[in-house]
mmCIF file of the N, C-alpha and C atoms, coordinates in Angstrom:
data_MODEL
# 
_entry.id   MODEL 
# 
loop_
_atom_site.group_PDB 
_atom_site.id 
_atom_site.type_symbol 
_atom_site.label_atom_id 
_atom_site.label_alt_id 
_atom_site.label_comp_id 
_atom_site.label_asym_id 
_atom_site.label_entity_id 
_atom_site.label_seq_id 
_atom_site.pdbx_PDB_ins_code 
_atom_site.Cartn_x 
_atom_site.Cartn_y 
_atom_site.Cartn_z 
_atom_site.occupancy 
_atom_site.B_iso_or_equiv 
_atom_site.pdbx_formal_charge 
_atom_site.auth_seq_id 
_atom_site.auth_comp_id 
_atom_site.auth_asym_id 
_atom_site.auth_atom_id 
_atom_site.pdbx_PDB_model_num 
ATOM 1   N N  . MET A 1 1  ? 6.768   6.845   -16.657 1.00 0.00 ? 1  MET A N  1 
ATOM 2   C CA . MET A 1 1  ? 5.949   6.903   -16.008 1.00 0.00 ? 1  MET A CA 1 
ATOM 3   C C  . MET A 1 1  ? 6.261   7.446   -14.294 1.00 0.00 ? 1  MET A C  1 
ATOM 4   N N  . PHE A 1 2  ? 7.662   6.556   -14.191 1.00 0.00 ? 2  PHE A N  1 
ATOM 5   C CA . PHE A 1 2  ? 7.948   6.423   -12.558 1.00 0.00 ? 2  PHE A CA 1 
ATOM 6   C C  . PHE A 1 2  ? 9.561   7.236   -12.776 1.00 0.00 ? 2  PHE A C  1 
ATOM 7   N N  . ASN A 1 3  ? 9.878   8.435   -12.445 1.00 0.00 ? 3  ASN A N  1 
ATOM 8   C CA . ASN A 1 3  ? 11.262  8.291   -12.546 1.00 0.00 ? 3  ASN A CA 1 
ATOM 9   C C  . ASN A 1 3  ? 12.164  7.701   -11.763 1.00 0.00 ? 3  ASN A C  1 
ATOM 10  N N  . THR A 1 4  ? 13.176  6.825   -12.587 1.00 0.00 ? 4  THR A N  1 
ATOM 11  C CA . THR A 1 4  ? 14.558  6.455   -12.040 1.00 0.00 ? 4  THR A CA 1 
ATOM 12  C C  . THR A 1 4  ? 15.439  7.288   -11.810 1.00 0.00 ? 4  THR A C  1 
ATOM 13  N N  . TYR A 1 5  ? 15.964  7.212   -10.400 1.00 0.00 ? 5  TYR A N  1 
ATOM 14  C CA . TYR A 1 5  ? 17.370  7.910   -10.382 1.00 0.00 ? 5  TYR A CA 1 
ATOM 15  C C  . TYR A 1 5  ? 17.985  7.282   -9.662  1.00 0.00 ? 5  TYR A C  1 
ATOM 16  N N  . LYS A 1 6  ? 20.078  7.750   -10.123 1.00 0.00 ? 6  LYS A N  1 
ATOM 17  C CA . LYS A 1 6  ? 21.301  6.894   -9.685  1.00 0.00 ? 6  LYS A CA 1 
ATOM 18  C C  . LYS A 1 6  ? 21.015  6.818   -8.032  1.00 0.00 ? 6  LYS A C  1 
ATOM 19  N N  . HIS A 1 7  ? 21.061  7.676   -7.420  1.00 0.00 ? 7  HIS A N  1 
ATOM 20  C CA . HIS A 1 7  ? 20.356  7.466   -6.003  1.00 0.00 ? 7  HIS A CA 1 
ATOM 21  C C  . HIS A 1 7  ? 19.321  8.039   -5.731  1.00 0.00 ? 7  HIS A C  1 
ATOM 22  N N  . THR A 1 8  ? 18.461  7.183   -5.490  1.00 0.00 ? 8  THR A N  1 
ATOM 23  C CA . THR A 1 8  ? 17.250  7.545   -4.717  1.00 0.00 ? 8  THR A CA 1 
ATOM 24  C C  . THR A 1 8  ? 17.505  8.200   -3.399  1.00 0.00 ? 8  THR A C  1 
ATOM 25  N N  . SER A 1 9  ? 16.786  9.043   -2.589  1.00 0.00 ? 9  SER A N  1 
ATOM 26  C CA . SER A 1 9  ? 17.074  9.490   -1.543  1.00 0.00 ? 9  SER A CA 1 
ATOM 27  C C  . SER A 1 9  ? 15.530  9.114   -0.489  1.00 0.00 ? 9  SER A C  1 
ATOM 28  N N  . VAL A 1 10 ? 14.754  9.004   0.179   1.00 0.00 ? 10 VAL A N  1 
ATOM 29  C CA . VAL A 1 10 ? 14.187  8.438   1.370   1.00 0.00 ? 10 VAL A CA 1 
ATOM 30  C C  . VAL A 1 10 ? 12.182  9.207   0.638   1.00 0.00 ? 10 VAL A C  1 
ATOM 31  N N  . LEU A 1 11 ? 12.892  10.726  0.026   1.00 0.00 ? 11 LEU A N  1 
ATOM 32  C CA . LEU A 1 11 ? 11.474  11.069  -0.093  1.00 0.00 ? 11 LEU A CA 1 
ATOM 33  C C  . LEU A 1 11 ? 11.385  10.591  -1.458  1.00 0.00 ? 11 LEU A C  1 
ATOM 34  N N  . GLU A 1 12 ? 12.434  10.663  -2.829  1.00 0.00 ? 12 GLU A N  1 
ATOM 35  C CA . GLU A 1 12 ? 11.805  10.125  -3.896  1.00 0.00 ? 12 GLU A CA 1 
ATOM 36  C C  . GLU A 1 12 ? 11.091  8.647   -3.588  1.00 0.00 ? 12 GLU A C  1 
ATOM 37  N N  . ASN A 1 13 ? 11.612  7.921   -2.648  1.00 0.00 ? 13 ASN A N  1 
ATOM 38  C CA . ASN A 1 13 ? 11.163  6.635   -2.614  1.00 0.00 ? 13 ASN A CA 1 
ATOM 39  C C  . ASN A 1 13 ? 9.655   6.767   -2.041  1.00 0.00 ? 13 ASN A C  1 
ATOM 40  N N  . ALA A 1 14 ? 9.491   7.570   -1.106  1.00 0.00 ? 14 ALA A N  1 
ATOM 41  C CA . ALA A 1 14 ? 8.169   7.741   -0.813  1.00 0.00 ? 14 ALA A CA 1 
ATOM 42  C C  . ALA A 1 14 ? 7.306   8.326   -1.452  1.00 0.00 ? 14 ALA A C  1 
ATOM 43  N N  . MET A 1 15 ? 7.573   8.862   -2.165  1.00 0.00 ? 15 MET A N  1 
ATOM 44  C CA . MET A 1 15 ? 6.849   9.556   -3.665  1.00 0.00 ? 15 MET A CA 1 
ATOM 45  C C  . MET A 1 15 ? 6.586   9.021   -4.680  1.00 0.00 ? 15 MET A C  1 
ATOM 46  N N  . ILE A 1 16 ? 7.820   7.609   -4.965  1.00 0.00 ? 16 ILE A N  1 
ATOM 47  C CA . ILE A 1 16 ? 6.933   6.906   -6.092  1.00 0.00 ? 16 ILE A CA 1 
ATOM 48  C C  . ILE A 1 16 ? 6.176   5.677   -5.091  1.00 0.00 ? 16 ILE A C  1 
ATOM 49  N N  . LYS A 1 17 ? 6.766   5.440   -3.471  1.00 0.00 ? 17 LYS A N  1 
ATOM 50  C CA . LYS A 1 17 ? 5.433   4.414   -2.628  1.00 0.00 ? 17 LYS A CA 1 
ATOM 51  C C  . LYS A 1 17 ? 4.047   4.914   -3.024  1.00 0.00 ? 17 LYS A C  1 
ATOM 52  N N  . LYS A 1 18 ? 4.059   5.809   -2.754  1.00 0.00 ? 18 LYS A N  1 
ATOM 53  C CA . LYS A 1 18 ? 3.039   6.952   -2.659  1.00 0.00 ? 18 LYS A CA 1 
ATOM 54  C C  . LYS A 1 18 ? 2.117   6.946   -3.935  1.00 0.00 ? 18 LYS A C  1 
ATOM 55  N N  . GLN A 1 19 ? 2.847   7.233   -5.501  1.00 0.00 ? 19 GLN A N  1 
ATOM 56  C CA . GLN A 1 19 ? 2.236   7.148   -6.627  1.00 0.00 ? 19 GLN A CA 1 
ATOM 57  C C  . GLN A 1 19 ? 1.441   4.918   -6.911  1.00 0.00 ? 19 GLN A C  1 
ATOM 58  N N  . LEU A 1 20 ? 2.540   4.838   -6.128  1.00 0.00 ? 20 LEU A N  1 
ATOM 59  C CA . LEU A 1 20 ? 2.398   3.144   -6.510  1.00 0.00 ? 20 LEU A CA 1 
ATOM 60  C C  . LEU A 1 20 ? 0.922   2.828   -5.684  1.00 0.00 ? 20 LEU A C  1 
ATOM 61  N N  . ASN A 1 21 ? 0.829   3.697   -5.002  1.00 0.00 ? 21 ASN A N  1 
ATOM 62  C CA . ASN A 1 21 ? -0.327  2.576   -3.907  1.00 0.00 ? 21 ASN A CA 1 
ATOM 63  C C  . ASN A 1 21 ? -1.700  2.987   -4.781  1.00 0.00 ? 21 ASN A C  1 
ATOM 64  N N  . LYS A 1 22 ? -1.523  4.370   -4.987  1.00 0.00 ? 22 LYS A N  1 
ATOM 65  C CA . LYS A 1 22 ? -2.585  5.238   -5.867  1.00 0.00 ? 22 LYS A CA 1 
ATOM 66  C C  . LYS A 1 22 ? -3.326  4.313   -7.317  1.00 0.00 ? 22 LYS A C  1 
ATOM 67  N N  . LEU A 1 23 ? -2.177  3.857   -7.401  1.00 0.00 ? 23 LEU A N  1 
ATOM 68  C CA . LEU A 1 23 ? -1.817  3.159   -8.465  1.00 0.00 ? 23 LEU A CA 1 
ATOM 69  C C  . LEU A 1 23 ? -3.037  1.821   -8.522  1.00 0.00 ? 23 LEU A C  1 
ATOM 70  N N  . LEU A 1 24 ? -2.333  1.144   -7.279  1.00 0.00 ? 24 LEU A N  1 
ATOM 71  C CA . LEU A 1 24 ? -2.959  0.094   -6.472  1.00 0.00 ? 24 LEU A CA 1 
ATOM 72  C C  . LEU A 1 24 ? -4.116  0.060   -5.905  1.00 0.00 ? 24 LEU A C  1 
ATOM 73  N N  . GLU A 1 25 ? -5.061  1.442   -5.936  1.00 0.00 ? 25 GLU A N  1 
ATOM 74  C CA . GLU A 1 25 ? -6.382  1.673   -5.184  1.00 0.00 ? 25 GLU A CA 1 
ATOM 75  C C  . GLU A 1 25 ? -7.061  1.508   -6.541  1.00 0.00 ? 25 GLU A C  1 
ATOM 76  N N  . VAL A 1 26 ? -6.739  1.840   -7.186  1.00 0.00 ? 26 VAL A N  1 
ATOM 77  C CA . VAL A 1 26 ? -7.489  2.091   -9.134  1.00 0.00 ? 26 VAL A CA 1 
ATOM 78  C C  . VAL A 1 26 ? -7.544  0.977   -9.369  1.00 0.00 ? 26 VAL A C  1 
ATOM 79  N N  . VAL A 1 27 ? -6.609  -0.126  -9.318  1.00 0.00 ? 27 VAL A N  1 
ATOM 80  C CA . VAL A 1 27 ? -6.859  -1.666  -9.713  1.00 0.00 ? 27 VAL A CA 1 
ATOM 81  C C  . VAL A 1 27 ? -7.599  -2.177  -8.831  1.00 0.00 ? 27 VAL A C  1 
ATOM 82  N N  . GLU A 1 28 ? -7.372  -2.198  -8.300  1.00 0.00 ? 28 GLU A N  1 
ATOM 83  C CA . GLU A 1 28 ? -8.337  -2.908  -6.607  1.00 0.00 ? 28 GLU A CA 1 
ATOM 84  C C  . GLU A 1 28 ? -9.789  -2.713  -6.799  1.00 0.00 ? 28 GLU A C  1 
ATOM 85  N N  . LEU A 1 29 ? -10.055 -1.358  -7.281  1.00 0.00 ? 29 LEU A N  1 
ATOM 86  C CA . LEU A 1 29 ? -11.142 -1.181  -7.240  1.00 0.00 ? 29 LEU A CA 1 
ATOM 87  C C  . LEU A 1 29 ? -12.045 -1.919  -8.666  1.00 0.00 ? 29 LEU A C  1 
ATOM 88  N N  . GLU A 1 30 ? -11.307 -1.804  -9.972  1.00 0.00 ? 30 GLU A N  1 
ATOM 89  C CA . GLU A 1 30 ? -11.955 -1.727  -10.862 1.00 0.00 ? 30 GLU A CA 1 
ATOM 90  C C  . GLU A 1 30 ? -11.725 -3.898  -10.795 1.00 0.00 ? 30 GLU A C  1 
ATOM 91  N N  . CYS A 1 31 ? -10.906 -4.458  -10.193 1.00 0.00 ? 31 CYS A N  1 
ATOM 92  C CA . CYS A 1 31 ? -10.809 -5.875  -9.586  1.00 0.00 ? 31 CYS A CA 1 
ATOM 93  C C  . CYS A 1 31 ? -12.541 -6.225  -8.899  1.00 0.00 ? 31 CYS A C  1 
ATOM 94  N N  . LYS A 1 32 ? -12.509 -5.059  -7.447  1.00 0.00 ? 32 LYS A N  1 
ATOM 95  C CA . LYS A 1 32 ? -13.544 -5.631  -7.415  1.00 0.00 ? 32 LYS A CA 1 
ATOM 96  C C  . LYS A 1 32 ? -15.479 -5.277  -7.803  1.00 0.00 ? 32 LYS A C  1 
ATOM 97  N N  . ASN A 1 33 ? -15.222 -4.291  -8.694  1.00 0.00 ? 33 ASN A N  1 
ATOM 98  C CA . ASN A 1 33 ? -15.560 -4.324  -9.817  1.00 0.00 ? 33 ASN A CA 1 
ATOM 99  C C  . ASN A 1 33 ? -16.166 -5.132  -10.481 1.00 0.00 ? 33 ASN A C  1 
ATOM 100 N N  . GLY A 1 34 ? -15.668 -5.968  -11.774 1.00 0.00 ? 34 GLY A N  1 
ATOM 101 C CA . GLY A 1 34 ? -15.487 -6.648  -12.196 1.00 0.00 ? 34 GLY A CA 1 
ATOM 102 C C  . GLY A 1 34 ? -16.145 -8.064  -11.573 1.00 0.00 ? 34 GLY A C  1 
ATOM 103 N N  . SER A 1 35 ? -15.906 -8.207  -10.470 1.00 0.00 ? 35 SER A N  1 
ATOM 104 C CA . SER A 1 35 ? -16.314 -9.414  -9.604  1.00 0.00 ? 35 SER A CA 1 
ATOM 105 C C  . SER A 1 35 ? -17.991 -9.360  -9.415  1.00 0.00 ? 35 SER A C  1 
ATOM 106 N N  . GLU A 1 36 ? -18.312 -7.901  -9.032  1.00 0.00 ? 36 GLU A N  1 
ATOM 107 C CA . GLU A 1 36 ? -19.863 -7.441  -8.687  1.00 0.00 ? 36 GLU A CA 1 
ATOM 108 C C  . GLU A 1 36 ? -20.540 -7.760  -9.571  1.00 0.00 ? 36 GLU A C  1 
ATOM 109 N N  . ASP A 1 37 ? -19.286 -7.265  -11.050 1.00 0.00 ? 37 ASP A N  1 
ATOM 110 C CA . ASP A 1 37 ? -20.302 -6.538  -12.668 1.00 0.00 ? 37 ASP A CA 1 
ATOM 111 C C  . ASP A 1 37 ? -20.428 -8.634  -13.354 1.00 0.00 ? 37 ASP A C  1 
ATOM 112 N N  . SER A 1 38 ? -19.732 -9.388  -13.140 1.00 0.00 ? 38 SER A N  1 
ATOM 113 C CA . SER A 1 38 ? -19.158 -10.496 -13.869 1.00 0.00 ? 38 SER A CA 1 
ATOM 114 C C  . SER A 1 38 ? -20.670 -11.861 -13.514 1.00 0.00 ? 38 SER A C  1 
ATOM 115 N N  . TYR A 1 39 ? -20.728 -12.079 -14.746 1.00 0.00 ? 39 TYR A N  1 
ATOM 116 C CA . TYR A 1 39 ? -22.197 -12.803 -15.148 1.00 0.00 ? 39 TYR A CA 1 
ATOM 117 C C  . TYR A 1 39 ? -21.832 -14.732 -14.032 1.00 0.00 ? 39 TYR A C  1 
ATOM 118 N N  . TYR A 1 40 ? -20.906 -15.247 -14.847 1.00 0.00 ? 40 TYR A N  1 
ATOM 119 C CA . TYR A 1 40 ? -20.640 -16.258 -14.270 1.00 0.00 ? 40 TYR A CA 1 
ATOM 120 C C  . TYR A 1 40 ? -19.453 -16.139 -13.439 1.00 0.00 ? 40 TYR A C  1 
ATOM 121 N N  . GLU A 1 41 ? -20.199 -17.242 -12.298 1.00 0.00 ? 41 GLU A N  1 
ATOM 122 C CA . GLU A 1 41 ? -19.363 -17.600 -11.305 1.00 0.00 ? 41 GLU A CA 1 
ATOM 123 C C  . GLU A 1 41 ? -17.887 -17.957 -10.939 1.00 0.00 ? 41 GLU A C  1 
ATOM 124 N N  . GLU A 1 42 ? -17.598 -18.710 -12.269 1.00 0.00 ? 42 GLU A N  1 
ATOM 125 C CA . GLU A 1 42 ? -16.338 -18.727 -12.632 1.00 0.00 ? 42 GLU A CA 1 
ATOM 126 C C  . GLU A 1 42 ? -15.144 -17.315 -12.646 1.00 0.00 ? 42 GLU A C  1 
ATOM 127 N N  . ASP A 1 43 ? -15.823 -16.551 -13.405 1.00 0.00 ? 43 ASP A N  1 
ATOM 128 C CA . ASP A 1 43 ? -15.701 -15.014 -13.915 1.00 0.00 ? 43 ASP A CA 1 
ATOM 129 C C  . ASP A 1 43 ? -15.332 -14.611 -12.712 1.00 0.00 ? 43 ASP A C  1 
ATOM 130 N N  . ARG A 1 44 ? -16.346 -14.342 -11.475 1.00 0.00 ? 44 ARG A N  1 
ATOM 131 C CA . ARG A 1 44 ? -16.031 -13.632 -10.252 1.00 0.00 ? 44 ARG A CA 1 
ATOM 132 C C  . ARG A 1 44 ? -15.269 -14.271 -9.580  1.00 0.00 ? 44 ARG A C  1 
ATOM 133 N N  . GLU A 1 45 ? -14.986 -16.079 -9.578  1.00 0.00 ? 45 GLU A N  1 
ATOM 134 C CA . GLU A 1 45 ? -13.847 -16.201 -8.370  1.00 0.00 ? 45 GLU A CA 1 
ATOM 135 C C  . GLU A 1 45 ? -12.478 -15.345 -8.603  1.00 0.00 ? 45 GLU A C  1 
ATOM 136 N N  . GLU A 1 46 ? -12.554 -15.595 -10.017 1.00 0.00 ? 46 GLU A N  1 
ATOM 137 C CA . GLU A 1 46 ? -11.146 -15.027 -10.858 1.00 0.00 ? 46 GLU A CA 1 
ATOM 138 C C  . GLU A 1 46 ? -10.749 -13.881 -10.138 1.00 0.00 ? 46 GLU A C  1 
ATOM 139 N N  . TRP A 1 47 ? -11.831 -12.973 -10.678 1.00 0.00 ? 47 TRP A N  1 
ATOM 140 C CA . TRP A 1 47 ? -11.877 -11.625 -9.867  1.00 0.00 ? 47 TRP A CA 1 
ATOM 141 C C  . TRP A 1 47 ? -11.322 -11.263 -8.716  1.00 0.00 ? 47 TRP A C  1 
ATOM 142 N N  . VAL A 1 48 ? -12.284 -12.530 -7.542  1.00 0.00 ? 48 VAL A N  1 
ATOM 143 C CA . VAL A 1 48 ? -11.294 -11.529 -6.366  1.00 0.00 ? 48 VAL A CA 1 
ATOM 144 C C  . VAL A 1 48 ? -10.310 -12.406 -5.687  1.00 0.00 ? 48 VAL A C  1 
ATOM 145 N N  . LYS A 1 49 ? -10.354 -13.349 -6.955  1.00 0.00 ? 49 LYS A N  1 
ATOM 146 C CA . LYS A 1 49 ? -8.858  -13.932 -6.145  1.00 0.00 ? 49 LYS A CA 1 
ATOM 147 C C  . LYS A 1 49 ? -7.598  -12.243 -6.780  1.00 0.00 ? 49 LYS A C  1 
ATOM 148 N N  . HIS A 1 50 ? -7.800  -11.882 -7.499  1.00 0.00 ? 50 HIS A N  1 
ATOM 149 C CA . HIS A 1 50 ? -7.080  -10.885 -8.940  1.00 0.00 ? 50 HIS A CA 1 
ATOM 150 C C  . HIS A 1 50 ? -6.810  -9.835  -7.117  1.00 0.00 ? 50 HIS A C  1 
ATOM 151 N N  . HIS A 1 51 ? -8.438  -9.288  -7.149  1.00 0.00 ? 51 HIS A N  1 
ATOM 152 C CA . HIS A 1 51 ? -8.937  -8.400  -6.037  1.00 0.00 ? 51 HIS A CA 1 
ATOM 153 C C  . HIS A 1 51 ? -7.935  -8.430  -4.407  1.00 0.00 ? 51 HIS A C  1 
ATOM 154 N N  . GLU A 1 52 ? -8.029  -9.922  -4.109  1.00 0.00 ? 52 GLU A N  1 
ATOM 155 C CA . GLU A 1 52 ? -6.792  -9.865  -3.231  1.00 0.00 ? 52 GLU A CA 1 
ATOM 156 C C  . GLU A 1 52 ? -5.860  -10.083 -2.789  1.00 0.00 ? 52 GLU A C  1 
ATOM 157 N N  . TYR A 1 53 ? -5.482  -10.179 -4.080  1.00 0.00 ? 53 TYR A N  1 
ATOM 158 C CA . TYR A 1 53 ? -3.587  -10.017 -4.465  1.00 0.00 ? 53 TYR A CA 1 
ATOM 159 C C  . TYR A 1 53 ? -3.299  -8.701  -4.330  1.00 0.00 ? 53 TYR A C  1 
ATOM 160 N N  . ILE A 1 54 ? -4.319  -8.010  -4.783  1.00 0.00 ? 54 ILE A N  1 
ATOM 161 C CA . ILE A 1 54 ? -3.931  -6.446  -5.207  1.00 0.00 ? 54 ILE A CA 1 
ATOM 162 C C  . ILE A 1 54 ? -4.017  -5.821  -4.042  1.00 0.00 ? 54 ILE A C  1 
ATOM 163 N N  . LYS A 1 55 ? -5.073  -5.987  -2.786  1.00 0.00 ? 55 LYS A N  1 
ATOM 164 C CA . LYS A 1 55 ? -5.077  -5.268  -1.827  1.00 0.00 ? 55 LYS A CA 1 
ATOM 165 C C  . LYS A 1 55 ? -4.151  -5.923  -0.648  1.00 0.00 ? 55 LYS A C  1 
ATOM 166 N N  . ASN A 1 56 ? -4.108  -7.223  -0.599  1.00 0.00 ? 56 ASN A N  1 
ATOM 167 C CA . ASN A 1 56 ? -2.703  -7.209  0.392   1.00 0.00 ? 56 ASN A CA 1 
ATOM 168 C C  . ASN A 1 56 ? -1.397  -7.372  -0.426  1.00 0.00 ? 56 ASN A C  1 
ATOM 169 N N  . LEU A 1 57 ? -1.404  -6.806  -1.747  1.00 0.00 ? 57 LEU A N  1 
ATOM 170 C CA . LEU A 1 57 ? 0.374   -6.137  -1.949  1.00 0.00 ? 57 LEU A CA 1 
ATOM 171 C C  . LEU A 1 57 ? 0.247   -4.303  -1.312  1.00 0.00 ? 57 LEU A C  1 
ATOM 172 N N  . ARG A 1 58 ? -0.884  -3.870  -1.920  1.00 0.00 ? 58 ARG A N  1 
ATOM 173 C CA . ARG A 1 58 ? -1.085  -2.454  -1.266  1.00 0.00 ? 58 ARG A CA 1 
ATOM 174 C C  . ARG A 1 58 ? -0.747  -2.348  0.397   1.00 0.00 ? 58 ARG A C  1 
ATOM 175 N N  . LEU A 1 59 ? -1.520  -3.017  0.863   1.00 0.00 ? 59 LEU A N  1 
ATOM 176 C CA . LEU A 1 59 ? -1.373  -3.115  2.457   1.00 0.00 ? 59 LEU A CA 1 
ATOM 177 C C  . LEU A 1 59 ? -0.249  -3.253  2.685   1.00 0.00 ? 59 LEU A C  1 
ATOM 178 N N  . ASP A 1 60 ? 0.509   -3.897  1.824   1.00 0.00 ? 60 ASP A N  1 
ATOM 179 C CA . ASP A 1 60 ? 2.187   -4.549  2.326   1.00 0.00 ? 60 ASP A CA 1 
ATOM 180 C C  . ASP A 1 60 ? 2.849   -3.445  2.073   1.00 0.00 ? 60 ASP A C  1 
ATOM 181 N N  . LEU A 1 61 ? 2.340   -2.580  0.897   1.00 0.00 ? 61 LEU A N  1 
ATOM 182 C CA . LEU A 1 61 ? 3.511   -1.288  0.484   1.00 0.00 ? 61 LEU A CA 1 
ATOM 183 C C  . LEU A 1 61 ? 3.091   -0.037  1.381   1.00 0.00 ? 61 LEU A C  1 
ATOM 184 N N  . LYS A 1 62 ? 2.176   -0.047  1.994   1.00 0.00 ? 62 LYS A N  1 
ATOM 185 C CA . LYS A 1 62 ? 1.220   0.813   2.620   1.00 0.00 ? 62 LYS A CA 1 
ATOM 186 C C  . LYS A 1 62 ? 2.002   0.601   4.095   1.00 0.00 ? 62 LYS A C  1 
ATOM 187 N N  . LYS A 1 63 ? 2.054   -0.621  5.086   1.00 0.00 ? 63 LYS A N  1 
ATOM 188 C CA . LYS A 1 63 ? 2.565   -0.777  5.770   1.00 0.00 ? 63 LYS A CA 1 
ATOM 189 C C  . LYS A 1 63 ? 4.178   -1.105  6.165   1.00 0.00 ? 63 LYS A C  1 
ATOM 190 N N  . GLY A 1 64 ? 4.709   -0.782  4.958   1.00 0.00 ? 64 GLY A N  1 
ATOM 191 C CA . GLY A 1 64 ? 6.275   -0.992  5.104   1.00 0.00 ? 64 GLY A CA 1 
ATOM 192 C C  . GLY A 1 64 ? 7.044   -2.254  5.288   1.00 0.00 ? 64 GLY A C  1 
ATOM 193 N N  . ARG A 1 65 ? 6.394   -3.384  4.534   1.00 0.00 ? 65 ARG A N  1 
ATOM 194 C CA . ARG A 1 65 ? 6.901   -4.331  4.602   1.00 0.00 ? 65 ARG A CA 1 
ATOM 195 C C  . ARG A 1 65 ? 7.391   -4.795  3.228   1.00 0.00 ? 65 ARG A C  1 
ATOM 196 N N  . LEU A 1 66 ? 7.176   -3.651  1.829   1.00 0.00 ? 66 LEU A N  1 
ATOM 197 C CA . LEU A 1 66 ? 8.195   -3.772  1.100   1.00 0.00 ? 66 LEU A CA 1 
ATOM 198 C C  . LEU A 1 66 ? 8.867   -2.352  0.777   1.00 0.00 ? 66 LEU A C  1 
ATOM 199 N N  . LYS A 1 67 ? 9.955   -2.565  0.449   1.00 0.00 ? 67 LYS A N  1 
ATOM 200 C CA . LYS A 1 67 ? 10.797  -1.442  0.736   1.00 0.00 ? 67 LYS A CA 1 
ATOM 201 C C  . LYS A 1 67 ? 11.652  -0.936  -0.923  1.00 0.00 ? 67 LYS A C  1 
# 
């Protein structure tokens, strides 16, 4: 899925981060939908936990905290 290079440039890293951010947006949305659609409270709590984790990871990547 992602191209790996021996010597990555800044542009290639930015492109990989952009692709990863889009992927995390999709996963975050699915976790949110899972929390809203779950019948049992325990399942909802688990989906919410994963949603928050993915959301924080995506925001950290976007703000440059992960390199």
